[in-house]
C-alpha positions as CSV (number, residue, x, y, z in Angstrom):
1,X,-65.7,7.4,136.8
2,X,-68.5,5.8,135.1
3,X,-69.6,2.2,136.0
4,X,-69.6,-1.0,134.5
5,X,-72.9,-3.2,134.8
6,X,-73.1,-6.7,133.7
7,X,-77.1,-6.4,131.7
8,X,-76.8,-10.7,130.8
9,X,-74.5,-13.5,131.6
10,X,-74.9,-16.9,129.2
11,X,-72.7,-19.9,129.2
12,X,-72.9,-23.3,127.5
13,X,-73.2,-25.9,130.0
14,X,-69.8,-28.1,130.8
15,X,-68.6,-31.2,128.7
16,X,-66.3,-33.9,129.9
17,X,-62.7,-33.6,128.0
18,X,-62.1,-36.1,125.2
19,X,-65.2,-37.9,126.0
20,X,-68.2,-35.2,126.5
21,X,-70.4,-33.3,123.9
22,X,-67.9,-30.8,122.8
23,X,-65.0,-33.1,122.3
24,X,-65.4,-32.0,118.4
25,X,-66.1,-28.5,118.4
26,X,-64.1,-25.6,117.6
27,X,-63.4,-23.4,119.8
28,X,-64.7,-20.2,118.0
29,X,-67.8,-21.8,117.7
30,X,-68.0,-22.8,121.6
31,X,-67.4,-19.5,122.4
32,X,-70.2,-17.9,119.8
33,X,-72.8,-20.3,121.8
34,X,-72.3,-17.9,124.8
35,X,-71.9,-14.7,122.9
36,X,-75.0,-15.0,120.8
37,X,-77.1,-16.0,123.9
38,X,-75.7,-13.0,126.1
39,X,-76.5,-10.9,123.6
40,X,-80.4,-11.9,123.2
41,X,-80.8,-12.2,126.4
42,X,-79.5,-8.3,127.3
43,X,-81.8,-7.2,124.3
44,X,-79.3,-5.5,122.3
45,X,-78.8,-4.6,119.2
46,X,-75.6,-6.5,118.5
47,X,-73.9,-3.9,116.2
48,X,-73.4,-1.9,119.3
49,X,-71.1,-4.1,121.0
50,X,-67.8,-2.4,120.5
51,X,-65.2,-5.0,121.6
52,X,-65.5,-9.0,122.3
53,X,-62.7,-9.5,125.2
54,X,-62.2,-13.3,125.2
55,X,-60.1,-15.4,127.7
56,X,-58.4,-18.5,127.1
57,X,-55.5,-20.5,128.9
58,X,-53.7,-22.8,125.8
59,X,-54.2,-20.5,122.9
60,X,-53.0,-22.5,119.8
61,X,-54.5,-24.8,117.4
62,X,-58.2,-23.8,117.4
63,X,-57.8,-21.3,120.4
64,X,-55.0,-19.2,118.5
65,X,-55.0,-16.5,116.2
66,X,-56.9,-14.2,118.4
67,X,-60.0,-16.4,120.0
68,X,-61.1,-13.2,120.4
69,X,-61.8,-11.8,116.9
70,X,-62.5,-15.3,115.5
71,X,-65.1,-16.0,118.3
72,X,-66.8,-12.5,117.1
73,X,-66.9,-13.8,113.5
74,X,-68.1,-16.8,114.4
75,X,-71.3,-15.1,116.1
76,X,-72.1,-13.4,113.2
77,X,-71.4,-9.9,114.8
78,X,-71.2,-7.2,112.4
79,X,-67.6,-6.9,110.6
80,X,-67.3,-3.4,112.8
81,X,-67.1,-5.3,116.0
82,X,-63.4,-6.4,116.9
83,X,-62.4,-9.0,119.2
84,X,-59.3,-9.4,121.4
85,X,-57.7,-12.3,123.1
86,X,-56.8,-12.5,126.7
87,X,-54.6,-15.1,128.9
88,X,-53.8,-15.3,132.6
89,X,-54.5,-19.3,132.4
90,X,-57.0,-19.9,134.5
91,X,-58.5,-16.1,135.8
92,X,-58.5,-15.4,131.8
93,X,-62.3,-14.9,131.5
94,X,-62.4,-13.2,134.9
95,X,-60.0,-10.7,133.5
96,X,-61.6,-10.4,130.0
97,X,-65.0,-8.9,132.1
98,X,-62.6,-6.6,134.4
99,X,-60.9,-5.1,130.8
100,X,-64.3,-4.8,129.4
101,X,-65.3,-3.2,132.8
102,X,-62.3,-1.2,132.8
103,X,-62.7,0.5,129.2
104,X,-66.3,1.4,130.1
105,X,-64.8,3.3,133.6
106,X,-62.4,5.0,131.3
107,X,-65.5,6.3,128.9
108,X,-63.6,4.2,126.1
109,X,-66.5,2.2,125.3
110,X,-70.0,1.7,126.6
111,X,-71.1,-1.7,125.2
112,X,-68.3,-5.2,125.6
113,X,-68.6,-8.4,125.7
114,X,-66.6,-10.1,128.1
115,X,-66.2,-13.8,128.6
116,X,-64.1,-17.0,128.4
117,X,-63.6,-20.5,126.5
118,X,-61.7,-23.4,126.6
119,X,-61.9,-26.8,124.4
120,X,-59.2,-29.0,126.4
121,X,-60.1,-31.4,123.9
122,X,-58.8,-29.8,121.3
123,X,-55.4,-27.9,122.4
124,X,-54.6,-30.1,125.7
125,X,-53.5,-33.6,123.4
126,X,-50.9,-35.3,121.3
127,X,-51.1,-32.5,119.3
128,X,-50.1,-29.5,121.6
129,X,-47.0,-27.6,120.2
130,X,-44.5,-28.1,123.0
131,X,-41.5,-27.1,121.2
132,X,-39.4,-24.9,122.8
133,X,-41.8,-24.1,125.3
134,X,-39.6,-23.4,128.1
135,X,-37.3,-20.6,128.7
136,X,-33.5,-21.5,129.8
137,X,-32.9,-18.3,131.5
138,X,-35.9,-19.5,133.5
139,X,-35.2,-22.9,134.3
140,X,-32.0,-22.2,135.3
141,X,-32.8,-19.3,137.8
142,X,-36.7,-20.2,138.4
143,X,-37.4,-23.1,137.5
144,X,-40.8,-23.5,139.8
145,X,-42.0,-21.2,136.9
146,X,-42.9,-24.7,135.1
147,X,-44.1,-26.8,137.6
148,X,-47.2,-28.6,136.8
149,X,-50.7,-27.6,138.6
150,X,-50.5,-31.1,140.3
151,X,-47.5,-30.6,141.7
152,X,-47.9,-27.2,142.9
153,X,-50.8,-28.9,144.7
154,X,-48.6,-31.5,146.5
155,X,-46.2,-29.2,147.4
156,X,-48.9,-26.8,149.2
157,X,-50.5,-30.2,150.6
158,X,-47.4,-30.8,152.7
159,X,-45.9,-27.6,153.2
160,X,-49.1,-26.6,155.3
161,X,-50.1,-30.2,156.4
162,X,-53.7,-30.2,154.7
163,X,-54.2,-33.6,154.9
164,X,-55.8,-36.6,152.3
165,X,-59.2,-36.5,154.6
166,X,-59.4,-33.3,154.4
167,X,-59.2,-33.0,150.8
168,X,-61.6,-35.7,150.4
169,X,-63.9,-34.3,152.4
170,X,-64.1,-31.4,150.7
171,X,-64.4,-32.8,147.3
172,X,-67.4,-35.1,148.5
173,X,-69.0,-31.6,149.8
174,X,-68.3,-30.3,146.5
175,X,-69.9,-33.0,144.5
176,X,-72.7,-33.4,146.9
177,X,-73.9,-29.5,146.7
178,X,-73.3,-29.7,142.8
179,X,-75.7,-32.4,143.0
180,X,-78.5,-30.4,145.1
181,X,-78.0,-27.8,142.9
182,X,-78.3,-28.8,139.7
183,X,-81.5,-31.0,141.2
184,X,-83.1,-27.5,142.5
185,X,-82.3,-25.7,138.8
186,X,-79.8,-23.8,140.6
187,X,-77.7,-23.6,137.0
188,X,-81.1,-23.0,134.9
189,X,-80.9,-18.9,134.7
190,X,-76.9,-19.4,133.2
191,X,-76.8,-22.4,130.7
192,X,-78.3,-22.5,127.6
193,X,-79.3,-25.5,125.7
194,X,-76.8,-26.6,122.5
195,X,-76.4,-29.0,119.3
196,X,-73.4,-30.2,119.0
197,X,-71.5,-33.0,116.9
198,X,-70.0,-35.6,119.2
199,X,-66.8,-37.5,118.1
200,X,-67.1,-41.3,119.0
201,X,-63.7,-43.3,118.6
202,X,-63.9,-47.4,118.1
203,X,-61.1,-48.1,120.5
204,X,-60.7,-51.7,118.4
205,X,-60.7,-50.0,114.9
206,X,-59.8,-46.6,116.1
207,X,-62.5,-45.1,113.4
208,X,-64.5,-42.4,114.4
209,X,-67.8,-41.8,114.0
210,X,-70.3,-39.0,114.8
211,X,-73.2,-38.0,116.9
212,X,-75.6,-35.1,116.6
213,X,-76.5,-34.7,120.6
214,X,-77.8,-32.1,122.4
215,X,-76.5,-30.9,125.6
216,X,-78.7,-28.8,128.4
217,X,-76.5,-29.9,131.5
218,X,-72.9,-29.9,133.2
219,X,-71.8,-33.6,132.1
220,X,-69.2,-33.8,135.1
221,X,-71.2,-33.7,138.4
222,X,-71.0,-37.5,140.0
223,X,-74.2,-37.3,142.2
224,X,-73.7,-40.9,143.8
225,X,-70.2,-39.8,144.7
226,X,-69.2,-41.1,148.9
227,X,-66.6,-40.7,150.8
228,X,-65.1,-44.1,150.5
229,X,-65.0,-43.9,147.0
230,X,-62.7,-41.0,147.2
231,X,-60.9,-42.3,149.6
232,X,-60.2,-45.7,147.3
233,X,-58.2,-43.7,144.4
234,X,-54.9,-43.8,144.3
235,X,-52.9,-40.8,144.3
236,X,-51.9,-39.5,140.3
237,X,-48.0,-39.0,141.4
238,X,-47.8,-42.5,143.7
239,X,-47.3,-43.1,146.9
240,X,-47.0,-40.4,149.4
241,X,-49.2,-38.0,147.7
242,X,-52.4,-36.5,147.8
243,X,-53.9,-35.5,145.0
244,X,-56.6,-38.0,143.0
245,X,-59.0,-37.4,140.3
246,X,-61.5,-37.1,142.9
247,X,-60.4,-33.8,145.0
248,X,-58.6,-32.0,141.7
249,X,-61.2,-30.4,139.2
250,X,-62.1,-32.1,136.0
251,X,-60.7,-31.4,132.9
252,X,-63.6,-30.2,130.4
253,X,-64.9,-28.0,127.3
254,X,-67.1,-25.0,127.7
255,X,-67.7,-20.9,127.6
256,X,-69.1,-18.3,129.4
257,X,-70.1,-14.8,128.3
258,X,-71.8,-11.7,129.9
259,X,-72.4,-8.6,128.3
260,X,-71.7,-5.1,129.7
261,X,-72.6,-1.6,129.7
262,X,-72.2,1.7,130.8
263,X,-74.5,2.1,133.5
264,X,-75.4,6.0,132.5
265,X,-76.6,4.6,129.4
266,X,-78.4,1.6,130.9
267,X,-80.3,4.0,133.1
268,X,-80.6,5.9,129.9
269,X,-82.6,2.9,128.4
270,X,-84.3,2.2,132.0
271,X,-82.9,-1.6,131.3
272,X,-82.2,-3.9,134.4
273,X,-78.9,-5.0,134.9
274,X,-78.1,-8.1,137.4
275,X,-74.6,-6.6,138.6
276,X,-72.2,-4.3,138.9
277,X,-68.5,-4.7,138.5
278,X,-66.3,-2.9,141.1
279,X,-62.7,-4.0,139.8
280,X,-60.2,-6.9,139.9
281,X,-56.7,-7.3,141.8
282,X,-54.0,-9.5,141.3
283,X,-51.2,-10.5,143.1
284,X,-48.0,-12.6,143.1
285,X,-46.9,-15.8,144.8
286,X,-44.0,-18.7,144.9
287,X,-45.1,-20.4,141.8
288,X,-44.0,-23.6,143.9
289,X,-47.4,-22.8,145.6
290,X,-49.5,-21.3,143.1
291,X,-52.5,-22.5,144.7
292,X,-52.6,-20.1,147.5
293,X,-52.5,-16.6,145.2
294,X,-56.2,-15.6,146.8
295,X,-54.7,-15.3,150.2
296,X,-53.0,-12.3,148.1
297,X,-55.0,-11.1,146.1
298,X,-57.9,-10.9,148.1
299,X,-56.7,-8.9,150.5
300,X,-55.7,-6.2,147.8
301,X,-58.9,-6.4,146.4
302,X,-61.0,-5.3,149.8
303,X,-58.6,-2.6,150.8
304,X,-59.1,-0.8,147.2
305,X,-62.9,-1.2,147.7
306,X,-63.1,0.1,151.8
307,X,-64.7,-3.5,152.6
308,X,-64.4,-5.8,155.3
309,X,-64.4,-9.8,154.8
310,X,-67.9,-9.9,156.6
311,X,-69.0,-7.2,153.8
312,X,-68.7,-10.0,151.5
313,X,-71.8,-12.7,151.4
314,X,-71.1,-14.8,148.2
315,X,-67.7,-16.2,147.7
316,X,-66.7,-18.2,144.6
317,X,-63.1,-19.6,145.0
318,X,-62.4,-21.7,142.0
319,X,-61.8,-25.7,142.7
320,X,-58.6,-26.2,140.6
321,X,-57.9,-28.6,143.7
322,X,-59.4,-29.1,147.3
323,X,-56.2,-28.3,148.8
324,X,-55.8,-24.6,147.8
325,X,-59.0,-23.8,148.7
326,X,-59.2,-25.0,151.9
327,X,-55.6,-23.4,153.2
328,X,-56.8,-20.2,151.4
329,X,-60.5,-20.9,153.5
330,X,-58.8,-21.8,156.4
331,X,-56.3,-18.4,156.2
332,X,-58.7,-15.9,155.2
333,X,-61.5,-17.1,157.4
334,X,-64.1,-17.5,154.5
335,X,-67.2,-19.2,156.0
336,X,-67.6,-22.3,154.7
337,X,-71.4,-22.1,154.3
338,X,-70.8,-18.7,152.0
339,X,-68.2,-20.5,150.1
340,X,-68.8,-22.2,147.0
341,X,-72.0,-22.3,147.8
342,X,-73.3,-24.8,144.6
343,X,-69.9,-27.0,144.3
344,X,-66.9,-26.1,141.7
345,X,-65.0,-27.2,139.4
346,X,-64.0,-30.5,141.3
347,X,-67.7,-31.2,140.3
348,X,-68.6,-28.8,137.9
349,X,-65.7,-28.9,135.6
350,X,-62.7,-26.4,135.0
351,X,-62.4,-25.4,131.0
352,X,-59.2,-23.2,132.2
353,X,-60.6,-19.6,130.1
354,X,-63.7,-20.2,130.8
355,X,-63.9,-20.6,134.6
356,X,-63.7,-17.5,135.9
357,X,-66.2,-15.8,133.5
358,X,-68.4,-19.0,134.7
359,X,-68.1,-18.0,138.4
360,X,-68.5,-14.5,137.2
361,X,-72.1,-15.2,136.3
362,X,-73.2,-17.9,138.9
363,X,-71.9,-15.6,141.9
364,X,-74.6,-12.5,140.1
365,X,-77.7,-15.8,139.9
366,X,-76.9,-17.3,143.0
367,X,-76.2,-13.7,144.8
368,X,-79.7,-12.5,143.9
369,X,-81.5,-15.8,144.8
370,X,-79.6,-15.5,148.3
371,X,-80.2,-11.5,148.3
372,X,-76.7,-10.5,149.0
373,X,-74.8,-7.2,148.0
374,X,-71.5,-8.1,147.7
375,X,-70.0,-11.3,145.6
376,X,-66.0,-11.9,145.3
377,X,-64.8,-14.3,142.6
378,X,-61.2,-15.8,143.0
379,X,-58.6,-17.9,141.9
380,X,-55.1,-19.1,141.7
381,X,-53.0,-18.9,138.6
382,X,-50.5,-21.0,137.0
383,X,-47.4,-19.6,137.3
384,X,-47.9,-18.6,140.8
385,X,-50.5,-15.6,140.8
386,X,-54.1,-14.6,142.2
387,X,-56.9,-12.9,141.3
388,X,-60.1,-11.7,142.6
389,X,-62.7,-9.6,141.3
390,X,-65.8,-7.9,143.3
391,X,-69.1,-7.9,142.4
392,X,-72.2,-6.0,143.1
393,X,-75.4,-7.9,143.2
394,X,-78.3,-6.1,141.8
């Protein structure tokens, strides 16, 4: 079987949803920034690309009409380069990369772009299409399938006795680790500088003005965060609840892309890839505790690759909520010092479809810095699923 290597990875900075730098940037354009940069980093001819596979979780509005194809065209790729869209909710970006790797492993393609994008600002707002969005059979027979993510996080908190203090302490760790990583330039190899137009709304007149900006750093980190500030935040769902704006991921906008190539072709051209994709495992779980999905996906991934927990040197577990990271970490015995070492979605932001692709790129760059062999990228998925991908760091 042919192996798929990752030649390059690039991502935009992550902007705060609604009030951040990308709050008026169309999704195809947002995705194009990362696609163009990853191809340039790879040093290949764009006409060689055989598919653009792009993940997005909310595929309507600016992210509808096949965001993969739209992003391919917006990136200026030749007309013959096709595109497709992937939706596995928060694992969409990871799955896009995995699908590209499978095309290569099956000898059907040699060069693929895989990645993810999410413009929460433009798709999760008062204009969202909710018409008949819930199936009547499912509502009657499995209503939990439509639970909001924050409701499922509350279930995990109560069901597994994960206290508010534990969640706030983890959130503080995430913020501090990201602040440290930013100050030391640990994200610099993956982030590109982007020029965009930001919408500015006057709250008094409702008039919207526009500002030309350039963004080169993630916007969501709050380095001054302390434990008392986190503890003073009120739970979103009211008294006797656990989840706050401080211990949950931040709504945000961004994109990430990687160029994949067959190992045979990369060796023939004497190219220097940064990693190998060894596949992805997925698993279902009860929808009302969707946050624990990784505890089912990770054992499957390790088994199919004949590896043990101790073989993994770096873990990137998407921080949808502090509570589900804590549960998965403790249940599986993941060493805290090797988990989300530079923070995660609580402190960096979580553009749903982008995050999986971002985690792949970051795991490879951070894995190289730490000189580890294997990294696992994993996340929970809305509807009750988990996904986990294995990457060898080169």
